[in-house]
C-alpha positions as CSV (number, residue, x, y, z in Angstrom):
1,X,74.5,-138.3,-36.3
2,X,73.6,-140.0,-39.6
3,X,73.0,-143.8,-39.4
4,X,75.8,-145.7,-41.0
5,X,79.3,-147.1,-40.4
6,X,81.3,-144.6,-38.4
7,X,84.2,-143.1,-40.3
8,X,82.9,-144.1,-43.7
9,X,83.4,-141.4,-46.3
10,X,81.2,-143.0,-48.9
11,X,78.2,-145.2,-49.3
12,X,77.3,-147.8,-51.9
13,X,73.9,-148.0,-53.7
14,X,73.1,-151.4,-54.9
15,X,70.2,-151.1,-57.5
16,X,69.2,-154.4,-59.0
17,X,72.8,-155.7,-58.8
18,X,74.5,-152.5,-60.1
19,X,76.6,-150.7,-57.6
20,X,77.2,-147.0,-57.4
21,X,79.5,-145.3,-54.9
22,X,78.6,-141.9,-53.6
23,X,80.3,-139.6,-51.1
24,X,78.3,-138.6,-48.0
25,X,78.5,-135.0,-48.9
26,X,77.0,-135.7,-52.3
27,X,74.4,-138.0,-50.7
28,X,73.1,-135.0,-48.7
29,X,72.1,-132.9,-51.7
30,X,71.5,-135.7,-54.2
31,X,68.9,-134.6,-56.8
32,X,66.8,-137.8,-56.3
33,X,64.7,-137.4,-53.1
34,X,64.7,-141.1,-52.2
35,X,68.5,-141.2,-52.2
36,X,68.9,-137.9,-50.4
37,X,66.6,-139.2,-47.6
38,X,69.2,-141.7,-46.6
39,X,71.4,-138.9,-45.3
40,X,68.8,-138.1,-42.6
41,X,68.2,-141.7,-41.4
42,X,69.2,-142.2,-37.8
43,X,68.2,-145.8,-37.3
44,X,68.0,-149.0,-39.2
45,X,64.3,-148.8,-39.1
46,X,64.5,-145.4,-40.9
47,X,66.8,-146.8,-43.5
48,X,64.5,-149.8,-44.3
49,X,61.7,-147.3,-44.9
50,X,63.7,-145.9,-47.7
51,X,65.5,-148.9,-49.2
52,X,64.8,-152.6,-49.3
53,X,67.9,-153.8,-47.3
54,X,71.0,-152.5,-45.7
55,X,74.5,-154.0,-45.1
56,X,76.1,-152.2,-42.1
57,X,79.5,-153.8,-42.6
58,X,79.8,-152.7,-46.2
59,X,77.8,-149.5,-45.7
60,X,75.7,-150.7,-48.7
61,X,72.1,-149.9,-49.4
62,X,70.0,-152.3,-51.5
63,X,67.2,-151.3,-53.8
64,X,65.2,-154.0,-55.5
65,X,64.5,-151.9,-58.6
66,X,65.3,-151.9,-62.3
67,X,69.0,-151.3,-62.7
68,X,68.9,-150.1,-66.4
69,X,66.1,-147.6,-65.6
70,X,68.1,-146.2,-62.6
71,X,71.1,-145.8,-64.9
72,X,69.1,-143.6,-67.3
73,X,67.7,-141.6,-64.4
74,X,71.1,-141.2,-62.9
75,X,72.5,-139.9,-66.2
76,X,69.7,-137.4,-66.4
77,X,70.0,-136.0,-62.8
78,X,73.8,-135.6,-63.3
79,X,73.1,-133.5,-66.4
80,X,74.6,-135.9,-68.9
81,X,71.5,-136.1,-71.2
82,X,67.7,-135.8,-71.5
83,X,65.4,-138.3,-69.8
84,X,64.0,-140.8,-72.2
85,X,62.5,-144.3,-71.9
86,X,64.9,-147.1,-71.6
87,X,65.0,-149.4,-74.6
88,X,63.0,-152.6,-74.5
89,X,61.2,-151.4,-71.4
90,X,57.5,-150.8,-70.9
91,X,56.6,-147.1,-70.6
92,X,54.5,-147.7,-67.5
93,X,57.3,-149.7,-65.8
94,X,59.8,-146.9,-66.5
95,X,57.3,-144.3,-65.2
96,X,56.8,-146.4,-62.1
97,X,60.6,-146.3,-61.5
98,X,60.6,-142.5,-62.0
99,X,57.9,-142.1,-59.3
100,X,59.8,-144.4,-57.0
101,X,63.0,-142.3,-57.3
102,X,61.2,-139.0,-57.1
103,X,60.6,-137.8,-60.7
104,X,57.4,-137.4,-62.6
105,X,56.3,-137.3,-66.2
106,X,57.1,-133.7,-66.7
107,X,60.9,-134.5,-66.6
108,X,60.5,-136.7,-69.7
109,X,61.2,-135.5,-73.2
110,X,58.1,-134.3,-75.0
111,X,58.0,-137.3,-77.4
112,X,58.2,-139.7,-74.4
113,X,55.5,-137.7,-72.6
114,X,53.2,-138.3,-75.5
115,X,54.0,-142.0,-75.5
116,X,53.3,-142.2,-71.8
117,X,50.0,-140.4,-72.0
118,X,48.9,-142.6,-74.9
119,X,49.8,-145.7,-72.9
120,X,48.0,-144.5,-69.8
121,X,45.0,-143.6,-71.8
122,X,44.9,-147.0,-73.5
123,X,45.3,-149.0,-70.3
124,X,43.4,-146.5,-68.0
125,X,46.4,-146.6,-65.6
126,X,46.6,-143.8,-63.0
127,X,49.4,-143.1,-60.6
128,X,48.7,-141.4,-57.3
129,X,50.7,-138.5,-55.9
130,X,50.9,-140.0,-52.4
131,X,53.9,-142.2,-53.3
132,X,56.8,-141.5,-51.0
133,X,58.9,-140.5,-54.0
134,X,56.3,-138.5,-55.8
135,X,57.3,-134.8,-55.7
136,X,56.5,-131.6,-57.4
137,X,58.4,-130.4,-60.4
138,X,60.5,-128.0,-58.5
139,X,61.5,-130.4,-55.7
140,X,62.6,-133.2,-58.1
141,X,64.6,-131.1,-60.5
142,X,68.3,-131.9,-60.6
143,X,70.3,-129.9,-58.1
144,X,67.2,-129.0,-56.1
145,X,66.5,-130.1,-52.5
146,X,63.5,-129.3,-50.4
147,X,61.4,-126.6,-51.9
148,X,61.1,-123.4,-49.9
149,X,57.7,-122.3,-48.7
150,X,57.7,-119.3,-51.1
151,X,58.4,-121.6,-54.1
152,X,55.6,-123.9,-53.1
153,X,53.3,-120.9,-52.8
154,X,54.4,-119.7,-56.2
155,X,53.8,-123.2,-57.6
156,X,50.3,-123.3,-56.2
157,X,49.6,-119.8,-57.6
158,X,50.9,-120.9,-61.0
159,X,48.7,-124.0,-61.1
160,X,45.7,-121.9,-59.9
161,X,46.1,-119.6,-62.9
162,X,47.3,-122.1,-65.5
163,X,45.3,-125.2,-64.7
164,X,41.5,-124.5,-64.3
165,X,40.9,-128.1,-62.9
166,X,43.8,-128.1,-60.4
167,X,41.8,-126.9,-57.4
168,X,38.5,-125.3,-56.3
169,X,40.1,-121.8,-56.3
170,X,41.3,-122.4,-59.9
171,X,37.8,-123.5,-61.0
172,X,36.3,-120.4,-59.4
173,X,38.9,-118.2,-61.1
174,X,38.3,-119.8,-64.4
175,X,34.5,-119.4,-64.1
176,X,34.9,-115.7,-63.3
177,X,37.2,-115.2,-66.3
178,X,34.8,-117.0,-68.6
179,X,32.0,-114.8,-67.3
180,X,34.0,-111.7,-68.1
181,X,34.8,-113.0,-71.6
182,X,31.1,-113.7,-72.3
183,X,30.0,-110.3,-71.0
184,X,32.7,-108.5,-73.0
185,X,31.7,-110.3,-76.2
186,X,28.0,-109.6,-75.6
187,X,28.7,-105.9,-75.2
188,X,30.9,-106.0,-78.3
189,X,28.2,-107.6,-80.4
190,X,25.5,-105.3,-79.0
191,X,27.5,-102.2,-79.7
192,X,27.2,-102.8,-83.4
193,X,23.4,-102.7,-83.3
194,X,21.9,-99.6,-84.9
195,X,19.7,-98.9,-81.9
196,X,22.6,-99.2,-79.6
197,X,24.7,-96.8,-81.6
198,X,21.9,-94.3,-81.8
199,X,21.4,-94.4,-78.1
200,X,25.1,-93.9,-77.6
201,X,25.1,-90.9,-79.9
202,X,22.2,-89.4,-78.0
203,X,24.1,-89.8,-74.7
204,X,27.2,-88.1,-76.2
205,X,25.1,-85.2,-77.5
206,X,23.8,-84.6,-74.0
207,X,27.3,-84.7,-72.5
208,X,29.1,-82.5,-75.0
209,X,30.1,-80.0,-72.3
210,X,32.4,-82.6,-70.9
211,X,35.9,-82.5,-72.3
212,X,36.3,-86.2,-72.7
213,X,32.7,-87.1,-73.3
214,X,33.7,-89.3,-76.2
215,X,35.9,-91.5,-74.1
216,X,34.9,-95.1,-73.7
217,X,34.5,-94.8,-70.0
218,X,31.5,-92.5,-70.0
219,X,28.9,-94.8,-71.6
220,X,27.6,-97.9,-69.8
221,X,29.2,-100.1,-72.5
222,X,32.5,-98.3,-71.9
223,X,32.3,-98.9,-68.2
224,X,31.6,-102.6,-68.6
225,X,34.4,-102.8,-71.2
226,X,36.8,-101.1,-68.8
227,X,35.9,-103.5,-66.0
228,X,36.5,-106.5,-68.2
229,X,39.8,-105.1,-69.5
230,X,40.9,-104.4,-65.9
231,X,40.2,-108.0,-64.9
232,X,42.1,-109.4,-68.0
233,X,45.0,-107.0,-67.3
234,X,45.3,-108.0,-63.7
235,X,45.1,-111.7,-64.5
236,X,47.8,-111.4,-67.2
237,X,50.1,-109.4,-64.8
238,X,49.7,-112.0,-62.0
239,X,50.3,-114.9,-64.3
240,X,53.4,-113.1,-65.6
241,X,54.7,-112.5,-62.1
242,X,54.3,-116.1,-60.9
243,X,55.6,-117.7,-64.1
244,X,58.9,-119.6,-64.0
245,X,60.4,-118.4,-67.2
246,X,59.4,-114.8,-68.2
247,X,60.7,-115.2,-71.8
248,X,58.9,-118.5,-72.3
249,X,55.7,-116.9,-70.9
250,X,55.8,-114.2,-73.5
251,X,56.3,-116.7,-76.3
252,X,53.3,-118.9,-75.5
253,X,50.5,-118.6,-78.0
254,X,47.7,-118.1,-75.4
255,X,49.7,-115.3,-73.8
256,X,50.2,-113.6,-77.1
257,X,46.5,-113.8,-77.7
258,X,45.9,-112.2,-74.3
259,X,48.2,-109.3,-75.2
260,X,46.5,-108.9,-78.6
261,X,43.2,-108.7,-76.9
262,X,44.2,-106.2,-74.2
263,X,46.6,-103.8,-76.0
264,X,44.1,-102.4,-78.6
265,X,41.9,-101.1,-75.8
266,X,44.6,-99.0,-74.2
267,X,45.7,-97.7,-77.6
268,X,42.2,-96.7,-78.5
269,X,41.7,-95.0,-75.1
270,X,44.9,-93.0,-75.5
271,X,43.9,-92.0,-79.1
272,X,40.5,-91.0,-77.9
273,X,41.9,-88.9,-75.0
274,X,44.5,-87.1,-77.0
275,X,42.6,-86.6,-80.3
276,X,38.9,-87.0,-79.5
277,X,36.3,-88.2,-82.0
278,X,35.8,-85.0,-83.8
279,X,35.8,-84.0,-87.5
280,X,39.4,-82.8,-87.4
281,X,40.7,-86.3,-87.1
282,X,38.3,-88.5,-89.0
283,X,41.2,-90.5,-90.3
284,X,41.8,-91.8,-86.8
285,X,38.2,-93.1,-86.7
286,X,39.0,-96.1,-88.9
287,X,41.9,-96.9,-86.7
288,X,39.8,-96.8,-83.6
289,X,37.2,-99.0,-85.1
290,X,39.8,-101.5,-86.2
291,X,41.4,-101.5,-82.7
292,X,38.0,-102.0,-81.0
293,X,37.0,-104.8,-83.3
294,X,40.2,-106.6,-82.4
295,X,38.5,-107.4,-79.1
296,X,37.2,-110.4,-80.9
297,X,40.4,-112.1,-79.8
298,X,38.8,-112.3,-76.3
299,X,36.9,-115.3,-77.6
300,X,40.1,-117.2,-78.1
301,X,40.8,-116.6,-74.4
302,X,38.2,-119.3,-73.7
303,X,40.8,-121.8,-75.0
304,X,42.5,-121.5,-71.6
305,X,39.5,-123.0,-69.9
306,X,38.0,-125.4,-72.4
307,X,39.7,-128.6,-73.6
308,X,37.9,-128.5,-76.9
309,X,39.6,-125.3,-78.1
310,X,42.9,-126.4,-76.7
311,X,42.5,-129.6,-78.7
312,X,41.9,-127.7,-81.8
313,X,45.0,-125.6,-81.4
314,X,47.2,-128.5,-80.5
315,X,45.8,-130.5,-83.5
316,X,46.6,-127.6,-85.9
317,X,50.1,-127.4,-84.3
318,X,50.9,-131.1,-84.8
319,X,49.2,-131.4,-88.2
320,X,50.8,-128.4,-89.9
321,X,52.4,-130.8,-92.4
322,X,49.1,-132.2,-93.3
323,X,47.6,-128.8,-93.5
324,X,50.3,-127.6,-95.8
325,X,49.8,-130.7,-97.9
326,X,46.1,-129.9,-98.1
327,X,46.8,-126.3,-99.2
328,X,49.3,-127.5,-101.8
329,X,46.6,-129.9,-103.2
330,X,44.1,-127.1,-103.4
331,X,46.5,-124.6,-105.0
332,X,47.6,-127.1,-107.7
333,X,44.0,-128.0,-108.5
334,X,43.1,-124.3,-108.6
335,X,45.9,-123.5,-111.1
336,X,44.9,-126.4,-113.4
337,X,41.1,-126.0,-113.3
338,X,41.1,-122.2,-113.4
339,X,43.3,-122.2,-116.5
340,X,41.2,-124.8,-118.3
341,X,37.9,-123.1,-117.3
342,X,39.1,-119.7,-118.6
343,X,40.1,-121.4,-121.9
344,X,36.9,-123.3,-122.4
345,X,34.5,-120.5,-121.3
346,X,36.3,-117.4,-122.7
347,X,39.3,-118.2,-124.7
348,X,37.9,-120.5,-127.5
349,X,34.9,-118.5,-128.7
350,X,35.3,-114.8,-128.2
351,X,31.8,-114.0,-129.6
352,X,29.8,-116.2,-127.1
353,X,32.4,-116.0,-124.3
354,X,31.4,-116.1,-120.7
355,X,32.4,-112.7,-119.2
356,X,32.7,-114.2,-115.7
357,X,35.7,-116.2,-116.8
358,X,37.5,-113.3,-118.4
359,X,40.8,-114.1,-116.6
360,X,42.4,-116.9,-114.7
361,X,42.3,-115.1,-111.3
362,X,38.6,-114.6,-111.8
363,X,38.1,-118.3,-112.6
364,X,40.0,-119.2,-109.4
365,X,37.0,-118.0,-107.3
366,X,34.7,-120.4,-109.2
367,X,37.2,-123.2,-108.8
368,X,37.5,-122.8,-105.0
369,X,33.8,-122.6,-104.3
370,X,33.3,-125.6,-106.6
371,X,36.0,-127.7,-105.0
372,X,34.6,-127.0,-101.5
373,X,31.1,-127.8,-102.8
374,X,29.8,-124.4,-101.6
375,X,28.4,-123.3,-105.0
376,X,27.2,-119.8,-104.5
377,X,25.9,-119.7,-108.1
378,X,27.3,-116.2,-108.8
379,X,29.6,-117.8,-111.5
380,X,28.9,-120.9,-113.5
381,X,29.9,-122.4,-116.9
382,X,27.6,-122.1,-119.8
383,X,29.3,-124.3,-122.4
384,X,29.1,-128.1,-122.5
385,X,32.9,-128.6,-122.1
386,X,32.9,-126.1,-119.2
387,X,30.1,-128.0,-117.4
388,X,31.9,-131.3,-117.8
389,X,35.0,-129.6,-116.4
390,X,32.9,-128.3,-113.5
391,X,31.8,-131.8,-112.6
392,X,35.3,-133.1,-112.7
393,X,36.4,-130.1,-110.5
394,X,33.7,-130.9,-107.9
395,X,34.6,-134.6,-107.7
396,X,38.3,-133.8,-107.6
397,X,37.7,-131.3,-104.7
398,X,35.9,-134.0,-102.7
399,X,38.7,-136.5,-103.2
400,X,41.6,-134.0,-102.5
401,X,40.0,-132.6,-99.4
402,X,39.2,-136.1,-98.0
403,X,42.8,-137.4,-98.4
404,X,44.5,-135.7,-95.4
405,X,41.3,-135.7,-93.2
406,X,42.0,-139.1,-91.8
407,X,45.4,-138.1,-90.4
408,X,44.0,-134.9,-88.9
409,X,41.1,-136.8,-87.4
410,X,43.3,-139.3,-85.6
411,X,45.6,-136.5,-84.4
412,X,42.5,-134.6,-83.0
413,X,41.4,-137.7,-81.1
414,X,44.8,-138.3,-79.7
415,X,45.2,-134.6,-78.7
416,X,41.8,-134.7,-77.0
417,X,42.7,-137.8,-74.9
418,X,46.1,-136.3,-74.0
419,X,44.6,-133.0,-72.7
420,X,41.8,-134.8,-71.0
421,X,44.1,-137.1,-69.2
422,X,46.5,-134.3,-68.2
423,X,43.6,-132.3,-66.8
424,X,42.4,-135.4,-64.8
425,X,46.0,-136.0,-63.6
426,X,46.3,-132.4,-62.3
427,X,42.9,-132.8,-60.5
428,X,44.0,-136.1,-58.8
429,X,47.4,-134.6,-57.9
430,X,45.9,-131.5,-56.2
431,X,43.2,-133.5,-54.6
432,X,45.7,-135.8,-53.0
433,X,47.8,-132.8,-51.9
434,X,44.8,-131.2,-50.3
435,X,43.8,-134.4,-48.4
436,X,47.3,-134.9,-47.2
């Protein structure tokens, strides 16, 4: 029998002076863990472990917490909006209220998550997962009660494959994946060496009696490549199986890169098996070489295990406006300087004209290598007005390229701190779970 006034059909929650009436049936499956725990309390001692005070006559539970923050959280769990910070309230204080009631930072809107991570990074504030109200994402979602053992197992598997710093098993798995990536890239680079290709050709000439001697699995490099592809395929399949949202899984950039890195191998194997590398289908040879060279995408798989590459991708994603602005600056400058350089070097004096600047598209190459201060020297102005224009082009390139760099730099630093803090938060959360 649940502790409380006998016969009462509802209870009252008093949060910082604000009262909320809930039915007992609703209290049992309430989305907030701390509130739903009241249904199982059988003594006043159990009740006082959940709330701050209790009035048996009124059947009223007192919580000495922020009333406005609880109002925002209550609207969220009832499905009346998205969880954002309460106005005029410190981000850390609101996050503390979330942990108390059984939510975590993942339930916040993305913009609020960024504000919270920035504030935590600035103040070096860390919250432990051993709070009574701190739950996993699945347990604290609106409408969800106790997580089933199978869901907890899936969540652990998901974190093992998605967060390399979440546990010892995740670190071992990430290390093995990195080793496979490095081995596959070494084999790819070595296979382009002349001596390597000559040795592979000799091996194929010795095994011409075999029907599929040209297949990638017969050579040592092909065996190593097949083993690496097998590991990547198994890893991708397992991550797809344990993912929460299959459609969202396919849309993620890193997963798309995984597919781009794995699919060409199977296409090249099928083409080799069905056509062979013979003189009758030389046109397929170019396609095979293109598909095999697409294995270079395996390098990008390292972004799953290194914060630096993740920071680069996140920075490019957030600074796309600045990148577009930078490209617009370069394109406008190229149009102006290429037209002027073609006119000064070729259009004014046809007898002593510079043949390298015969057209505006040809002059664009000189403009871009001058603005980026590369200066290959394959094209250069020979007239005095053209040289003056070249100096102005170089100085303008330095100024134009430097203008958006400050915004990109600050965004890079911010993204690095966010990812580093998130990685440390996962490590602390799993460590506390392991110790408990």
